[in-house]
C-alpha positions in Angstrom: 31.7 34.2 22.9 34.8 34.8 20.7 36.5 32.0 19.0 39.5 32.3 21.3 37.3 32.0 24.3 35.5 29.0 23.0 38.8 27.3 22.3 40.0 27.9 25.8 36.7 26.6 27.2 37.1 23.5 25.0 40.6 22.8 26.1 39.7 23.2 29.7 36.6 20.9 29.3 38.8 18.2 27.5 41.4 18.4 30.1 38.8 18.0 32.9 37.5 14.8 31.2 41.1 13.3 31.1 41.6 13.8 35.0 41.6 10.8 37.2 38.1 10.6 38.6 37.8 11.1 42.3 34.2 10.1 42.4 31.3 9.2 40.0 30.5 12.2 37.8 33.9 13.9 38.5 34.6 15.0 35.0 31.1 16.5 34.5 31.4 18.2 37.9 34.7 19.9 36.9 33.4 20.7 33.5 30.4 22.4 35.0 32.7 24.3 37.3 34.8 25.5 34.4 31.6 26.7 32.6 30.5 28.6 35.7 33.8 30.3 36.2 33.9 31.3 32.5 30.3 32.6 32.9 31.1 34.6 36.0 34.1 36.1 34.2 32.1 37.1 31.2 29.4 38.7 33.5 32.2 40.4 35.5 33.2 42.4 32.4 29.7 44.0 32.3 29.0 44.2 36.0 31.7 44.6 38.4 30.8 41.7 40.7 33.1 40.2 43.3 34.4 37.5 41.0 36.9 36.2 43.6 34.0 35.3 45.8 32.0 33.7 43.0 34.9 31.5 41.9 35.6 30.6 45.5 32.0 29.6 45.9 32.3 27.3 42.8 35.5 25.7 44.1 33.9 25.2 47.5 30.8 23.6 45.9 32.9 21.2 43.9 34.8 20.2 47.0 31.6 19.6 49.0 30.1 17.4 46.3 33.3 15.4 46.0 33.6 15.0 49.8 29.9 13.9 50.0 30.3 11.4 47.1 33.5 9.9 48.4 32.3 9.6 52.0 29.1 7.9 50.7 31.0 5.4 48.5 34.2 5.0 50.6 36.3 6.1 47.6 39.6 7.9 48.6 39.3 11.7 48.0 
């Protein structure tokens, strides 16, 4: 990964950690999602995958986890 790409990932991960947590493990969940999106983007350069669908799947997965965790704990979503 180029230095510029690494810097972008670092900034996104740092910002994810600063977000108000919506549930336990929220910052890690968002940071992992960012990692997945970056990984999909890098793979997309070499194989023309359906990146829009892959990113949508990541976002939907995060939403499902947050919904499950907040419904289990009674925390607002």
